[in-house]
BANUKE-971602 format. One record per residue (C-alpha): x negated, y, z negated. Coordinates in nm, 2 decimals, padded with zeros to 4 digits. Each point is the difference from the previous one (the first is absolute). Example, Ala and Ser with C-alpha at 12.3 -4.5 7.8 and 13.67 -1.06 7.14 Angstrom:
BEGIN
<<-01.23,-00.45,-00.78>>
<<-00.14,00.34,00.07>>
This chain:
BEGIN
<<-15.59,09.11,-02.07>>
<<00.21,-00.03,-00.31>>
<<00.31,-00.21,00.02>>
<<00.21,00.09,-00.30>>
<<00.35,00.02,00.13>>
<<00.24,00.18,-00.24>>
<<00.30,-00.17,-00.13>>
<<00.28,00.03,00.24>>
<<00.34,-00.16,-00.06>>
<<00.21,00.23,00.22>>
<<00.26,-00.17,00.22>>
<<00.02,-00.29,-00.24>>
<<00.37,-00.02,-00.11>>
<<00.08,-00.10,-00.35>>
<<00.23,-00.30,-00.02>>
<<-00.01,-00.04,-00.38>>
<<00.36,00.10,-00.03>>
<<00.12,-00.20,00.30>>
<<-00.20,-00.32,00.01>>
<<00.26,-00.18,00.21>>
<<-00.05,00.26,00.27>>
<<-00.35,-00.12,00.05>>
<<00.09,-00.28,00.24>>
<<00.24,00.21,00.19>>
<<-00.27,00.25,00.09>>
<<-00.29,-00.20,00.12>>
<<-00.09,00.21,00.31>>
<<-00.29,00.16,-00.19>>
<<-00.12,-00.32,-00.15>>
<<-00.34,-00.10,00.12>>
<<-00.32,-00.17,-00.11>>
<<-00.10,00.14,-00.35>>
<<-00.35,-00.08,-00.13>>
<<-00.07,00.03,-00.37>>
<<-00.37,00.07,-00.05>>
<<-00.23,00.20,00.22>>
<<-00.33,-00.17,-00.07>>
<<-00.21,-00.18,00.25>>
<<00.27,-00.26,00.07>>
<<00.30,00.23,00.01>>
<<-00.14,00.28,00.20>>
<<-00.16,-00.23,00.26>>
<<00.33,-00.19,00.03>>
<<00.19,00.32,00.06>>
<<-00.24,00.11,00.27>>
<<-00.03,-00.34,00.17>>
<<00.38,-00.06,-00.01>>
<<00.07,00.34,00.16>>
<<-00.25,-00.07,00.27>>
<<00.13,-00.34,00.07>>
<<00.36,00.13,00.02>>
<<-00.11,00.25,00.27>>
<<-00.19,-00.26,00.19>>
<<00.28,-00.26,-00.01>>
<<00.24,00.26,00.15>>
<<-00.08,00.05,00.37>>
<<00.19,00.33,00.01>>
<<-00.19,00.15,-00.30>>
<<-00.33,-00.13,00.14>>
<<00.08,00.19,00.33>>
<<00.07,00.32,-00.19>>
<<00.38,-00.02,00.05>>
<<00.28,00.01,-00.25>>
<<00.09,-00.35,-00.12>>
<<00.35,-00.13,00.03>>
<<-00.05,-00.20,-00.31>>
<<-00.19,00.19,-00.26>>
<<-00.23,-00.18,-00.24>>
<<00.07,00.00,-00.37>>
<<-00.14,00.31,-00.17>>
<<-00.29,-00.06,-00.23>>
<<-00.04,00.16,-00.34>>
<<-00.32,-00.04,-00.21>>
<<00.02,00.07,-00.37>>
<<-00.32,00.07,-00.20>>
<<-00.01,00.03,-00.38>>
<<-00.34,00.17,00.03>>
<<-00.02,00.35,00.15>>
<<-00.28,-00.13,00.22>>
<<00.14,-00.21,00.28>>
<<-00.17,-00.29,00.18>>
<<-00.37,00.03,-00.11>>
<<-00.25,-00.28,00.01>>
<<-00.03,-00.11,-00.36>>
<<-00.31,-00.21,00.05>>
<<-00.18,00.32,00.11>>
<<00.03,00.15,-00.35>>
<<-00.34,-00.15,-00.09>>
<<-00.18,00.21,00.25>>
<<00.21,00.30,-00.11>>
<<-00.10,-00.06,-00.36>>
<<-00.37,-00.02,00.11>>
<<00.03,00.33,00.18>>
<<-00.07,-00.16,00.34>>
<<00.34,00.06,00.14>>
<<00.26,00.27,-00.03>>
<<00.35,-00.11,-00.11>>
<<00.15,00.17,00.30>>
<<-00.19,-00.25,00.22>>
<<00.18,-00.30,-00.16>>
<<00.34,00.07,00.16>>
<<00.10,-00.27,00.24>>
<<00.22,00.22,00.20>>
<<00.06,00.37,00.05>>
<<00.32,00.19,-00.06>>
<<00.05,00.03,00.37>>
<<-00.02,-00.38,00.04>>
<<00.31,-00.03,-00.22>>
<<00.18,00.29,00.16>>
<<-00.07,-00.11,00.36>>
<<00.14,-00.34,-00.07>>
<<00.31,00.14,-00.17>>
<<-00.08,-00.15,-00.35>>
<<00.15,00.18,-00.29>>
<<-00.24,00.02,-00.30>>
<<00.12,00.06,-00.35>>
<<-00.31,00.07,-00.22>>
<<-00.01,00.02,-00.37>>
<<00.34,-00.19,-00.02>>
<<00.08,-00.29,-00.23>>
<<00.26,-00.27,00.07>>
<<00.21,-00.09,-00.30>>
<<00.21,-00.28,00.12>>
<<00.11,-00.22,00.30>>
<<00.36,-00.10,00.07>>
<<-00.05,-00.31,00.21>>
<<00.37,-00.06,00.04>>
<<00.10,00.34,00.15>>
<<-00.36,00.06,00.13>>
<<-00.11,00.33,-00.14>>
<<-00.28,00.12,-00.23>>
<<00.03,00.26,-00.27>>
<<-00.27,00.25,-00.04>>
<<-00.12,00.14,-00.34>>
<<00.16,00.34,00.09>>
<<00.34,-00.17,00.03>>
<<00.04,-00.01,00.37>>
<<00.08,-00.32,00.19>>
<<-00.14,-00.12,00.33>>
<<00.16,-00.28,00.21>>
<<-00.20,-00.26,00.17>>
<<00.04,-00.25,00.28>>
<<-00.33,-00.17,-00.08>>
<<-00.19,00.06,-00.32>>
<<-00.38,-00.06,-00.03>>
<<-00.16,-00.01,-00.35>>
<<-00.37,00.09,00.01>>
<<-00.05,00.11,-00.36>>
<<-00.36,-00.13,-00.02>>
<<-00.16,-00.07,-00.33>>
<<-00.12,00.18,-00.32>>
<<-00.33,-00.03,-00.17>>
<<00.00,-00.26,-00.28>>
<<-00.06,00.14,-00.35>>
<<-00.11,-00.23,-00.28>>
<<00.17,00.11,-00.32>>
<<-00.31,00.02,-00.22>>
<<00.03,00.21,-00.31>>
<<00.01,00.37,00.10>>
<<00.04,-00.08,00.37>>
<<00.23,00.31,00.04>>
<<-00.25,00.23,-00.16>>
<<-00.13,00.32,00.19>>
<<-00.30,-00.11,00.21>>
<<00.14,-00.34,00.11>>
<<00.06,-00.02,00.37>>
<<00.07,-00.23,00.30>>
<<-00.13,00.06,00.35>>
<<00.30,-00.01,00.23>>
<<00.10,00.34,00.15>>
<<-00.11,00.36,00.06>>
<<00.08,00.10,-00.35>>
<<-00.23,-00.26,-00.14>>
<<-00.28,00.11,00.24>>
<<00.04,00.36,-00.11>>
<<-00.02,-00.09,-00.37>>
<<-00.30,-00.23,00.04>>
<<-00.19,00.24,00.21>>
<<00.04,00.26,-00.27>>
<<-00.18,-00.23,-00.25>>
<<-00.28,-00.07,00.25>>
<<-00.07,00.36,00.08>>
<<-00.04,00.06,-00.38>>
<<-00.26,-00.29,-00.02>>
<<00.23,-00.19,-00.24>>
<<-00.06,-00.36,-00.11>>
<<00.25,-00.25,00.14>>
<<00.08,-00.37,-00.02>>
<<00.17,-00.20,00.26>>
<<00.19,-00.31,-00.13>>
<<-00.01,-00.25,00.28>>
<<-00.29,-00.10,00.24>>
<<00.21,-00.08,00.30>>
<<00.00,00.20,00.33>>
<<00.19,00.30,-00.12>>
<<-00.19,00.02,-00.33>>
<<-00.34,00.00,00.17>>
<<00.11,00.25,00.26>>
<<00.12,00.23,-00.27>>
<<-00.32,-00.03,-00.20>>
<<-00.22,00.06,00.30>>
<<00.21,00.30,00.11>>
<<00.00,00.16,-00.35>>
<<-00.37,-00.05,-00.04>>
<<-00.06,00.17,00.33>>
<<00.20,00.30,-00.13>>
<<-00.20,00.03,-00.32>>
<<00.16,-00.23,-00.25>>
<<-00.19,-00.25,-00.22>>
<<00.18,-00.33,00.06>>
<<00.01,-00.35,-00.15>>
<<00.21,-00.29,00.14>>
<<00.14,-00.25,-00.25>>
<<00.09,-00.33,00.16>>
<<00.14,-00.31,-00.17>>
<<-00.17,-00.25,00.23>>
<<-00.36,-00.10,00.04>>
<<-00.06,00.20,00.31>>
<<00.18,00.28,00.20>>
<<00.23,-00.07,00.29>>
<<00.03,-00.36,-00.12>>
<<00.31,-00.05,00.22>>
<<-00.17,00.12,00.32>>
<<-00.38,-00.08,-00.03>>
<<-00.20,-00.30,-00.12>>
<<-00.25,00.05,-00.27>>
<<-00.32,00.06,00.21>>
<<00.17,00.28,00.20>>
<<00.15,00.15,-00.32>>
<<-00.34,00.01,-00.16>>
<<-00.14,00.19,00.30>>
<<00.29,00.25,-00.04>>
<<-00.05,00.03,-00.37>>
<<-00.37,00.08,00.05>>
<<00.10,00.28,00.24>>
<<00.26,00.13,-00.24>>
<<-00.27,00.01,-00.27>>
<<-00.23,00.20,00.24>>
<<00.28,00.25,00.02>>
<<00.00,00.04,-00.38>>
<<00.34,-00.17,-00.04>>
<<00.01,-00.20,-00.32>>
<<00.14,-00.35,00.00>>
<<00.16,-00.19,-00.29>>
<<00.07,-00.35,00.12>>
<<00.19,-00.28,-00.17>>
<<00.13,00.28,-00.22>>
<<00.35,00.02,-00.14>>
<<00.18,00.32,-00.11>>
<<00.13,00.01,-00.36>>
<<00.15,00.35,00.00>>
<<-00.04,00.36,00.13>>
<<-00.15,00.22,-00.26>>
<<00.14,00.35,-00.05>>
<<-00.12,00.31,-00.19>>
<<00.26,00.09,-00.26>>
<<-00.16,00.34,-00.05>>
<<00.02,00.09,00.37>>
<<00.36,-00.04,00.11>>
<<-00.03,-00.38,00.00>>
<<-00.21,00.01,00.31>>
<<-00.21,-00.30,00.12>>
<<-00.34,-00.02,-00.15>>
<<-00.10,-00.37,00.06>>
<<00.08,-00.36,00.08>>
<<-00.01,-00.27,-00.27>>
<<-00.11,-00.34,00.12>>
<<00.08,-00.33,-00.16>>
<<-00.36,-00.07,-00.08>>
<<00.01,00.29,-00.25>>
<<-00.17,00.27,00.21>>
<<00.15,00.33,00.10>>
<<-00.10,00.17,00.32>>
<<00.03,00.38,00.00>>
<<00.22,00.16,00.27>>
<<00.17,00.32,00.08>>
<<00.25,-00.17,00.23>>
<<00.10,-00.35,00.10>>
<<00.12,-00.13,00.34>>
<<00.21,-00.32,00.01>>
<<-00.06,-00.19,00.32>>
<<00.16,-00.33,-00.08>>
<<00.23,-00.07,00.29>>
<<00.34,00.11,00.11>>
<<00.36,-00.10,-00.06>>
<<00.26,00.00,00.28>>
<<00.27,00.27,-00.04>>
<<00.31,-00.22,-00.03>>
<<00.22,00.19,-00.25>>
<<00.22,00.17,00.26>>
<<00.06,-00.33,00.18>>
<<00.05,-00.21,-00.32>>
<<00.24,00.26,-00.16>>
<<00.22,-00.01,00.31>>
<<00.04,-00.38,00.04>>
<<-00.28,-00.11,00.23>>
<<-00.18,-00.32,-00.07>>
<<-00.33,00.08,-00.16>>
<<-00.28,-00.21,-00.14>>
<<-00.35,00.17,-00.03>>
<<00.10,00.18,00.31>>
<<00.32,00.05,00.21>>
<<00.07,-00.33,00.15>>
<<00.00,00.01,00.39>>
<<00.00,-00.25,00.28>>
<<-00.25,00.01,00.29>>
<<00.22,00.25,00.18>>
<<-00.01,00.23,-00.31>>
<<00.37,-00.05,-00.09>>
<<00.08,00.03,-00.37>>
<<00.28,-00.19,-00.17>>
<<00.25,00.28,00.09>>
<<00.13,00.04,00.35>>
<<-00.14,00.30,00.20>>
<<-00.27,00.06,-00.27>>
<<-00.36,-00.07,00.08>>
<<-00.33,00.04,-00.18>>
<<-00.37,00.04,00.11>>
<<-00.33,00.08,-00.16>>
<<-00.14,-00.05,-00.35>>
<<00.34,-00.03,-00.16>>
<<00.09,-00.33,00.18>>
<<-00.06,-00.37,-00.07>>
<<00.01,-00.28,00.25>>
<<-00.05,-00.36,-00.09>>
<<-00.15,00.10,-00.34>>
<<-00.26,00.24,00.16>>
<<-00.04,00.37,-00.06>>
<<-00.16,00.23,00.25>>
<<-00.24,00.29,-00.07>>
<<-00.22,00.01,00.30>>
<<00.05,00.22,00.31>>
<<00.00,-00.27,00.26>>
<<00.30,-00.21,-00.13>>
<<00.20,00.31,-00.07>>
<<-00.05,00.12,00.35>>
<<00.11,-00.34,00.13>>
<<00.31,00.03,-00.22>>
<<00.07,00.33,00.16>>
<<-00.04,-00.14,00.35>>
<<00.24,-00.29,-00.09>>
<<00.27,00.23,-00.13>>
<<-00.03,00.23,00.30>>
<<00.07,-00.30,00.22>>
<<00.31,-00.07,-00.20>>
<<00.14,00.35,-00.01>>
<<-00.12,00.16,00.32>>
<<00.30,-00.04,00.23>>
<<00.14,00.34,00.11>>
<<00.33,-00.06,-00.18>>
<<00.00,-00.25,-00.28>>
<<00.34,-00.16,-00.08>>
<<00.13,00.05,-00.35>>
<<00.06,-00.38,00.00>>
<<-00.32,-00.18,-00.09>>
<<-00.07,-00.29,00.23>>
<<-00.10,-00.20,-00.30>>
<<00.11,-00.02,-00.36>>
<<-00.30,00.11,-00.20>>
<<00.08,-00.25,-00.28>>
<<00.01,-00.29,00.25>>
<<-00.33,00.11,00.16>>
<<-00.17,00.00,-00.34>>
<<00.11,-00.36,-00.06>>
<<-00.06,-00.13,00.36>>
<<-00.27,00.14,00.22>>
<<00.11,-00.24,00.28>>
<<00.31,00.19,00.10>>
<<00.03,00.16,00.34>>
<<-00.17,00.33,00.05>>
<<-00.03,00.22,00.31>>
<<-00.31,-00.07,00.21>>
<<-00.11,00.37,-00.03>>
<<-00.04,-00.03,-00.38>>
<<-00.37,-00.06,-00.09>>
<<-00.03,-00.19,-00.33>>
<<-00.25,00.11,-00.26>>
<<-00.26,-00.27,-00.07>>
<<-00.24,00.05,-00.28>>
<<-00.37,-00.05,00.10>>
<<-00.33,-00.02,-00.19>>
<<-00.12,00.35,-00.09>>
<<-00.33,00.18,00.02>>
<<-00.13,00.28,-00.22>>
<<-00.26,00.27,00.05>>
<<-00.12,00.21,-00.30>>
<<00.05,00.37,00.07>>
<<-00.31,00.15,-00.18>>
<<-00.25,00.22,00.18>>
<<-00.33,-00.18,00.05>>
<<00.13,-00.34,-00.12>>
<<00.11,-00.26,00.25>>
<<00.19,-00.31,-00.13>>
<<00.25,-00.22,00.18>>
<<00.20,-00.30,-00.10>>
<<00.25,-00.22,00.20>>
<<00.20,-00.31,-00.06>>
<<-00.05,-00.24,-00.30>>
<<-00.32,00.02,-00.20>>
<<00.11,-00.16,-00.33>>
<<00.07,-00.37,-00.03>>
<<00.08,-00.24,-00.27>>
<<-00.22,-00.31,-00.07>>
<<00.20,-00.22,00.24>>
<<-00.01,00.25,00.28>>
<<-00.36,00.08,-00.05>>
<<-00.10,-00.36,00.10>>
<<00.13,00.07,00.35>>
<<-00.16,00.34,00.04>>
<<-00.33,00.06,00.19>>
<<-00.17,00.33,-00.04>>
<<-00.24,00.17,00.24>>
<<-00.20,00.29,-00.15>>
<<-00.23,00.27,00.13>>
<<-00.20,00.23,-00.23>>
<<-00.24,00.28,00.11>>
<<-00.15,00.11,-00.32>>
<<-00.19,00.30,00.12>>
<<00.32,00.15,00.14>>
<<00.25,-00.14,-00.26>>
<<00.19,-00.17,00.27>>
<<00.20,-00.30,-00.10>>
<<00.25,-00.22,00.20>>
<<00.18,-00.31,-00.12>>
<<00.24,-00.20,00.21>>
<<00.23,-00.26,-00.15>>
<<00.10,-00.28,00.24>>
<<00.24,-00.29,-00.04>>
<<00.09,-00.27,00.25>>
<<-00.18,00.18,00.29>>
<<00.18,00.33,-00.07>>
<<-00.11,00.32,-00.16>>
<<00.21,00.06,-00.30>>
<<-00.18,00.29,-00.17>>
<<-00.28,00.25,00.04>>
<<-00.19,00.25,-00.22>>
<<-00.23,00.26,00.15>>
<<-00.21,00.26,-00.19>>
<<-00.22,00.27,00.15>>
<<00.07,-00.08,00.36>>
<<00.37,-00.05,00.07>>
<<00.01,00.04,00.38>>
<<00.10,-00.36,00.05>>
<<00.30,00.03,-00.23>>
<<00.26,00.03,00.27>>
<<-00.14,-00.30,00.18>>
<<00.01,-00.22,-00.31>>
<<00.34,00.13,-00.10>>
<<00.15,-00.10,00.34>>
<<-00.15,-00.35,-00.02>>
<<00.16,-00.04,-00.34>>
<<00.34,00.14,00.11>>
<<00.01,-00.21,00.31>>
<<-00.11,-00.32,-00.17>>
<<-00.25,-00.05,00.28>>
<<-00.20,-00.32,00.04>>
<<-00.36,00.10,-00.07>>
<<-00.17,-00.34,00.05>>
<<-00.17,00.11,00.33>>
<<-00.14,00.32,-00.14>>
<<-00.05,-00.07,-00.37>>
<<-00.38,-00.01,00.02>>
<<00.00,00.35,00.15>>
<<00.29,00.14,-00.19>>
<<-00.20,00.18,-00.27>>
<<-00.17,00.21,00.28>>
<<00.33,00.15,00.11>>
<<00.21,00.05,00.30>>
<<-00.28,00.06,00.24>>
<<-00.11,-00.37,-00.04>>
<<00.34,-00.16,00.00>>
<<00.23,-00.04,00.30>>
<<00.31,-00.19,-00.08>>
<<00.33,-00.08,00.18>>
<<00.27,00.12,-00.07>>
<<-00.12,00.27,-00.24>>
<<00.08,00.35,00.13>>
<<-00.32,00.20,-00.06>>
<<00.13,00.32,00.16>>
<<-00.11,00.31,-00.19>>
<<-00.20,-00.21,-00.25>>
<<-00.30,00.20,-00.12>>
<<-00.31,-00.22,00.00>>
<<-00.35,00.06,-00.12>>
<<-00.25,-00.09,00.27>>
<<-00.36,-00.01,-00.11>>
<<-00.26,00.13,00.24>>
<<-00.26,-00.27,-00.05>>
<<-00.28,00.22,00.14>>
<<00.06,00.31,-00.21>>
<<00.20,-00.14,-00.29>>
<<00.25,00.28,00.05>>
<<00.37,-00.05,-00.05>>
<<00.26,00.11,00.26>>
<<00.37,00.00,-00.05>>
<<00.17,-00.13,00.32>>
<<00.35,-00.08,00.11>>
<<00.04,-00.36,00.13>>
<<00.24,00.01,00.29>>
<<00.00,-00.38,00.05>>
<<00.34,-00.15,-00.02>>
<<00.04,-00.37,-00.08>>
<<-00.34,-00.10,00.14>>
<<-00.06,-00.37,00.06>>
<<-00.33,-00.14,-00.09>>
<<-00.21,-00.17,00.27>>
<<-00.33,-00.17,00.00>>
<<-00.19,00.32,00.10>>
<<00.16,00.20,-00.27>>
<<-00.08,-00.27,-00.26>>
<<-00.37,00.00,00.11>>
<<-00.01,00.38,-00.03>>
<<00.16,-00.02,-00.35>>
<<-00.25,-00.25,-00.11>>
<<-00.29,00.22,00.12>>
<<00.15,00.30,-00.18>>
<<00.04,-00.20,-00.32>>
<<-00.36,-00.12,00.03>>
<<-00.12,00.35,00.03>>
<<00.21,00.11,-00.30>>
<<-00.15,-00.29,-00.20>>
<<-00.35,00.10,00.10>>
<<00.07,00.35,-00.14>>
<<00.15,-00.16,-00.31>>
<<-00.32,-00.21,-00.05>>
<<-00.21,00.32,00.00>>
<<00.22,00.15,-00.27>>
<<00.11,00.29,00.23>>
<<00.36,-00.14,00.04>>
<<00.10,-00.16,-00.32>>
<<00.09,-00.33,-00.16>>
<<00.26,-00.23,00.15>>
<<00.12,-00.31,-00.18>>
């Protein structure tokens, strides 16, 4: 399935010559969403579904007396609503791009969502509530949602605009990079974070000769501790991926005799690494230009409150372009939560043009009255899983601490050398605050939930490193948590789904847990399990 909806701006009346007429003709104004990435497309679909469900007549298949506001989704890219985090498997050749679409064309059509693909928004008139498209047409809105996402950060080294310098952000990037790999070219990735490593592994799989240049002492230094990172680095070396650690870039070297194309990367230590192409994977920057140029309050991102209001009435923002309490958001989970929050705010069948709250007041005082149906967005600790075939790495919560914090941190580690399995749990004041897993990451969801819930682990701490199967704690909800239960007779590992919900420990369970732990310790003593400290 290929979702590439052609630009369509029919039935959009131009109001450029009669701007005052905009407010007098509001019958066609609806919810307009700028940006059709993972946040914008999901919001359009979920809002349309919620509108139908909240209207009993529509739900019963009857014509509604009070029609919901129409929804228009505007995409700058020709490709609408694809899963950007799946570009790494696409680059590796493991997944077809057509499989990355979150929704089909029929999903949008059946829900009555108008999609404008390959269309750029030039400006927003927040006073008269309309947007102006690049082609000159205008489109009125009752509610405007900005979901413009982010762009790849490019460090302005000398020659950073030369042919052969790329980022890894969209389908065009995947196409260009794949071409190099299929020609067995030599490439350099600047940045040893998640995206950089995924790109290097994917391109190596496709035939390129790759080296990762990273400014810190070990890769994934924000997600992994050093022991886990060293295991990962050893695996990367086995895959013939070169690593230049604690290395700083001086400039990009070009060949003046070959159309100024890239030919290498100069490091500050005086060395020059040869390269046919370079990939910058050094983070992203929120797309705030449209918001800032049209009067919205912007810092690093578009400033929002916990109900996703911006500083302008009837204008909202979600996704990687927003900032809340100084925090930016680039992970799927918080962005999905933001979508759910905004759906709860805008889902009524017919939203009044009069906002129940002044956005400016909301931004300055979160204690003002809000409807009970609104679900506030609350930022929670995040977890991360590396998306590289054959490599399993997981991180959640806080794993870096300053000297003062370190004094209160207790670590529990497990290391199975023969399997390259490593677990490290970071505990503080009888709570799990961070976890790093390498090799075997099945317990990641369990640890992530304990961190997110801030659960008291005092009763299970001695068993915690062994995973969910050995820990029963009230009130943690362990529904659908994947646990790794070790068969003590065969040593085989079986993935099971724990259906226990808020199980209370009793004396019988405690005895059983102690017996299981003793058996695990016996295996550890023989060297067949691993080292626990």
